[in-house]
C-alpha positions as a printed Julia matrix, in Angstrom:
93×3 Matrix{Float64}:
    0.0    0.0    0.0
    1.26   3.42  -0.94
    1.79   6.11   1.68
   -0.21   9.31   1.11
    1.87  12.3    0.19
    2.02  15.32   2.51
    0.11  17.29  -0.12
   -2.77  14.76  -0.04
   -2.81  14.85   3.76
   -3.0   18.67   3.75
   -5.95  18.54   1.32
   -7.72  15.99   3.5
   -7.16  18.06   6.65
   -8.43  21.2    4.88
  -11.56  19.35   3.75
  -12.28  17.99   7.24
  -11.68  21.38   8.88
  -13.99  23.12   6.4
  -16.67  20.52   7.16
  -16.24  21.1   10.91
  -16.44  24.87  10.43
  -19.62  24.5    8.36
  -21.24  22.27  11.01
  -20.15  24.66  13.78
  -21.81  27.61  12.03
  -25.02  25.62  11.5
  -25.12  24.61  15.17
  -24.51  28.21  16.27
  -27.35  29.45  14.07
  -29.64  26.71  15.39
  -28.93  27.9   18.95
  -28.79  31.68  18.46
  -31.98  32.1   16.39
  -34.38  30.63  19.0
  -32.69  32.49  21.85
  -32.95  35.68  19.77
  -36.74  35.28  19.57
  -37.04  34.29  23.23
  -35.11  37.38  24.37
  -37.17  39.59  22.07
  -40.48  38.17  23.32
  -39.34  38.51  26.93
  -38.67  42.22  26.43
  -34.89  41.96  26.58
  -32.39  42.98  23.93
  -32.18  40.21  21.32
  -28.42  40.75  21.22
  -28.24  38.9   24.55
  -28.66  35.71  22.53
  -25.01  35.95  21.48
  -23.98  35.22  25.06
  -24.57  31.52  24.31
  -21.32  31.54  22.3
  -19.35  31.96  25.53
  -18.89  28.77  27.57
  -21.64  28.55  30.2
  -23.2   31.67  28.66
  -26.35  29.75  27.78
  -26.73  28.73  31.4
  -26.31  32.33  32.52
  -28.9   33.49  29.97
  -31.27  30.78  31.13
  -31.03  32.01  34.72
  -31.45  35.64  33.63
  -34.6   34.76  31.7
  -35.97  32.55  34.46
  -35.63  34.96  37.37
  -36.0   38.39  35.72
  -39.2   40.37  35.47
  -40.33  40.16  31.87
  -41.24  43.54  30.42
  -44.22  42.33  28.42
  -47.92  42.73  28.96
  -49.76  39.41  29.08
  -52.24  38.91  26.29
  -55.89  39.1   27.3
  -57.61  35.79  27.65
  -59.79  34.84  24.75
  -63.5   35.13  25.41
  -65.48  32.05  24.5
  -69.24  32.63  24.6
  -71.27  29.93  26.24
  -73.28  27.78  23.89
  -76.98  28.6   23.81
  -79.18  26.68  26.18
  -81.23  23.89  24.63
  -84.82  24.9   23.93
  -87.38  24.19  26.62
  -89.43  21.06  26.05
  -92.79  21.64  24.46
  -95.82  20.97  26.7
  -97.98  18.05  25.62
 -100.87  19.09  23.43
């Protein structure tokens, strides 16, 4: 069996590293986008979602969101009218 040349090894390493970089970016987007919307809906700056990039930053953000007063007004409860009562039985004729 023939040994791979150093040039082939460098190409293989470059391909694997580019694949890892691509997967890392996809994972970051999959984490940052939901936290962006959660922070925005909670009334905080959506830019706080980038704290999840820092190690243990997601845990810190989770505690901030869990124990902070959210600056949003709760939506009014939907009003469901009661169904009409069944008609009274007719008296016998």
